[in-house]
ROVOFI-57218 format. One record per residue (C-alpha): residue number from 1; residue in one letter; x, y, z. Coordinates in steps of 0.001 Angstrom, whole numbers, plus 524288, in hexadecimal, padded with zeros to 5 digits. Layout:
<nodes>
k r px py pz
NUM A X Y Z
...
</nodes>
This chain:
<nodes>
k r px py pz
1 M 81736 7CE9D 819A3
2 R 81543 7C965 80BF2
3 W 8105D 7D169 80105
4 S 8047F 7C8A8 7FF60
5 E 80023 7CC6D 80D28
6 L 801C1 7DAAF 80B2F
7 A 7FB01 7DA1C 7FE0F
8 R 7EDF7 7D704 80526
9 K 7EEAA 7E20D 80E38
10 E 7E625 7EE01 80D6D
11 I 7ED75 7FB8E 80CFB
12 V 7E7BD 805EC 815D3
13 D 7EBF6 81469 815C6
14 I 7ED4C 81788 82457
15 T 7EB28 82661 821A9
16 T 7DDAF 82450 81B73
17 G 7DA55 81665 81F60
18 R 7D6DE 813AB 810E8
19 R 7D993 8066B 80B0E
20 L 7E348 80872 7FF8D
21 G 7E318 7FAB7 7FA4A
22 T 7EC2B 7EE82 7FBA3
23 F 7FA0B 7EA17 7F907
24 R 7F4B9 7DFA4 7EF91
25 S 7F809 7E73A 7E3A4
26 A 8032C 7EF6B 7E897
27 E 80FCE 7F177 7E144
28 I 81C2E 7F21F 7E95D
29 L 8248E 7FE91 7E695
30 L 832E3 7FB66 7E826
31 D 83F29 80336 7E7D3
32 E 84695 7FC7C 7DD30
33 T 8537E 8000C 7E29E
34 T 8519B 7FB68 7F0BE
35 G 8467F 7F1A9 7EED8
36 K 83F79 7F896 7FA2A
37 I 83069 7F9A1 7F9CA
38 L 82C96 8081A 7F7E4
39 G 81DDC 80602 7F7FF
40 L 81289 7FFAC 7F177
41 E 808E0 8039B 7E6E1
42 F 7FBC6 7FD4C 7E638
43 S 7EDAA 7FF14 7E122
44 Q 7E61B 807A0 7E9AB
45 R 7D79A 8051A 7EBE9
46 N 7CE56 8112E 7EA59
47 P 7D866 81C05 7EACF
48 G 7CD31 8252F 7E687
49 V 7BF07 822E5 7E390
50 G 7BE58 816ED 7DA8C
51 E 7CCB3 81866 7D6DF
52 R 7D86A 80F2C 7D738
53 G 7E6C1 8127E 7D7E5
54 N 7F3FB 80F77 7DD30
55 L 7F9FF 81246 7EA31
56 R 808A5 81378 7ED0C
57 L 80C80 8119C 7FADB
58 S 81AAC 8129B 80017
59 W 81F1B 8077D 808A7
60 N 81FB2 811AA 8137E
61 A 810E7 81411 812B2
62 I 80E2E 80700 818D8
63 R 80BA4 808A4 826D6
64 K 806DA 7FB9C 82B9F
65 V 80389 7EE27 82652
66 G 7F8A1 7E769 82CFD
67 P 7F182 7DA93 82B82
68 D 7E82B 7DF7E 82149
69 T 7EC3C 7ECED 81E1A
70 V 7F8A8 7F56C 81B84
71 L 7F76D 8034D 82085
72 V 7FE3F 80CDB 81824
73 D 80080 81B92 81970
74 P 80137 82142 80BC7
75 S 80694 82E77 81052
76 L 8134E 82751 81376
77 Q 8176E 8270B 804D3
</nodes>
C-alpha cells in the first residue's frame, strides 16, 4: 500500500468507536539506528470540546487497515 492511499483513510479507535482523524498530516516516527517505523504522530480532530491536539500512536496500535478506515487500539502503546 502506498502512503498516498493510507493518507486518505480515517483512523478509528476500536475501544471507543471515536474517529481520531486521518493519516494525511501524519509524521512518521523512525528509529534512527535501525530505520524501523516506531509509530505515527498526527493532528487529532476534537480531542476535547473545541480543542485540537496531536496524537502519537505506536506502530503496534494499528489493528486493521480496511478500504476506508484504519482501526487502532491506542492502549497498545
